[in-house]
N, C-alpha and C positions, 0 to 999 in steps of 0.2 A: 517338353520339359514336364516333369512330374512334380506336383506340389503335395506335400503331406497335409491333408485336410485338418488333422488334429493341430498341427503347428499353426495353420492359418487361423483356425478358430481361436486358439490361444492368443495369437497376436492381435486379432480383432477385438477380443474380449479385454485385453490389457489396454488397448488404445481407447476403449470406450469408458474406462474408469477415469473420471475427471475429478477436478477439485471438489471439495465438499460444498454443500449449500452455503451461500453467503461468502464464499471465497472465489467466486467466479470472475470478479473484476481483476484487471491487471494491476500490478503494483504501480503506484503513482510516482513518477520522477519528482524528487524533492530538491530544493535548493539548500534548505537548512532544516534542522530539527533541534529542538531544545527541550530540556527537562528541568523542572524546578518544583518547589514545594506545592504549587497549586495545580500542576498538570504538565501538558505537552503543548508545544507550539511547533508548527511546521510552516515552511514557505513553499508554495506550489504555484504553477502557472495558471493564470486566469485570463479569460476573454471578457470578463465583466459579470459573470453569473456564478461564481464559485463561492460556496458557503461551507461552513464546518459540517452541517448536517448532510452534505454530499459524500462524506467520507466515513469509513469504518476503520477503527484501530484494532488490529488483531494482535493480541499479546501471547507470549509464551512465558509460562511461569515455572520456576523451580523452587520448591519449598515455600510457596506463596509469595515469592519475590519475582517481579518481572525481569526477564533476562533478554527478551527479544521482542521486536515490534515490526509489524508490516502495516503500511498505510495503503488502503484501497479506496479508489473513487468509485462509488456506486452509481452516482448520477452525473452524467457528463455536463460540461459547461457548454451550452448550445448558443451562447451569445457570440456576436461577431466583432466585438471590440478589439482594440489593439492589445496584443498579449502583454501581460505584466505579471510581476510577482506579487502575491498576496500572502499575508501572514494570518494563519488560522490558529485559534486557541481551543484546546480540549481540556476540560476539567476531569481529572481522574483521581481515584482514591488509592493510589499506590504510593508506596515509599520507595524512592529510587536510591538504594544503598549500594549499588554496584553498576558497572558499565552495562549499557543496553545495546545490543546488536540491532541495528536498523538494516533490514534486508532490501529496502527499496533502492533503486538506482538513484544516483545523485547527478544533477545537471551540471554541465561544465560552464554554463553562462555565469559570468562574474557579475553582471548587472542586468537590469530589466531587459527582456528580449525586445528587439527592434521590430 
């Protein structure tokens, strides 16, 4: 079987292009997200050591208005406590005058995980 080396190098080169710096963490599964005049609140799973500073909010803007949000956990929760939902609050200086698309997966758990 013959392999075209140019195609192989192109495929390997494209595979090596990863997400930008700061966007390497996976999207965090959310239970809920809320927007109000003071900022954003999210509910995420915790084992006891989850804090707001463990997360990064990546915004997409159109004409200086936020239109999309991705929440990424940069530091894992390494505690071993019983998993539970925690609400985290983020103060932001954006005006939410339209719907915001949240691209994170949402969890199917209706109540705190057992």
